[in-house]
ROKE-467850 format. One record per residue: x, y, z of N, C-alpha, C, O in turn. Coordinates in pm, whole numbers, plus 50000, padded with zeros to 5 digits. Atoms other than C-alpha are relative to their C-alpha. Layout:
% ROKE-467850
XYZXYZXYZXYZ;...
***
This chain:
% ROKE-467850
500864988250000500005000050000500905012450000501905013050072;499214987950011501335034249908499165012350036497935011650044;500674987449972500515070249993499005003249889497855006949917;500864996750113499075075249645498744991249997497654996149968;501135009350000496845044549672499025003650112497805003750090;500854996349887495535054750016499275012949970498085014149998;500634987250036494875090049892498874997749900497795003549913;501035003150100492965076349593498784993650067497644997650040;501115006849933490865053349812499195009650087497965008850090;500704990349916490055081650054499165009549915497995011949945;500724990650087489085105749776498834993349928497844999949896;501075007450067486965078749611498914995850099497884990350058;500995003749900485095073449939500094985650046499194980750114;499845014049962486415038249986500664998450137500504988150203;499355000149869488465046850296499455011550082499165022250028;500434989649908487335066550602501235005850071502335000450059;498904994149924489475089150823500604990150099501824989550112;499395009849908489855061651087500864989749928501854985049984;499185009550076491195038450817501345006349962502384999849969;498764993050033493745064550707500855001350126502075000050121;499294998849872494665069851074500694986750035501804986750088;499415013249973495305032451107501264998049915502224991849960;498805001050085497755034750816501165007650061502315003450048;498944992649930499695061051015500524991550116501744990250133;499595008249885499725038651325500844988149958501734983850032;499255011750048501025009651117501305003949930502074995249889;498764995550061503805031250972499994999949848501055000849785;500105000350147502525029850614500145014049943500775015949839;499884986050039502185067750586500385008250123500285003450236;499614991349890503395097050797498825008650045497795009149978;501024990849951501375121651004499815011549901498695016449885;500104989350100502155148050741499194995349878498405003049822;500775005450112500775125450468498524998550038497655000349953;501405000549953497625120250679499345013649977498225014349929;500544986650020497145158050672499805003049852498815009249814;500144997950145497745158750296498754993049947498074998349859;501155007850049495055132350246498685005550054497735007649978;501294996449937492385143750494499795014950016498655019550032;500134985749976493125180750530499955003750147499755015350182;500034997849856493225176750908501294995150063501954986150013;498825004449925496055173751159499724986150058498594982950095;500125013149935496705138651289499955002150150500845008550207;500134998349855495495137251649499874986750070499754986350192;
***
């Protein structure tokens, strides 16, 4: 799984914010990339 793929899934409505947050916790994407995808700070 890549940043680009996660971003695509989120924008397509296939992933929710909690799913993107889980990708940060698992080390797949960074907190900065979470903000790029969702527009919100990772909390």
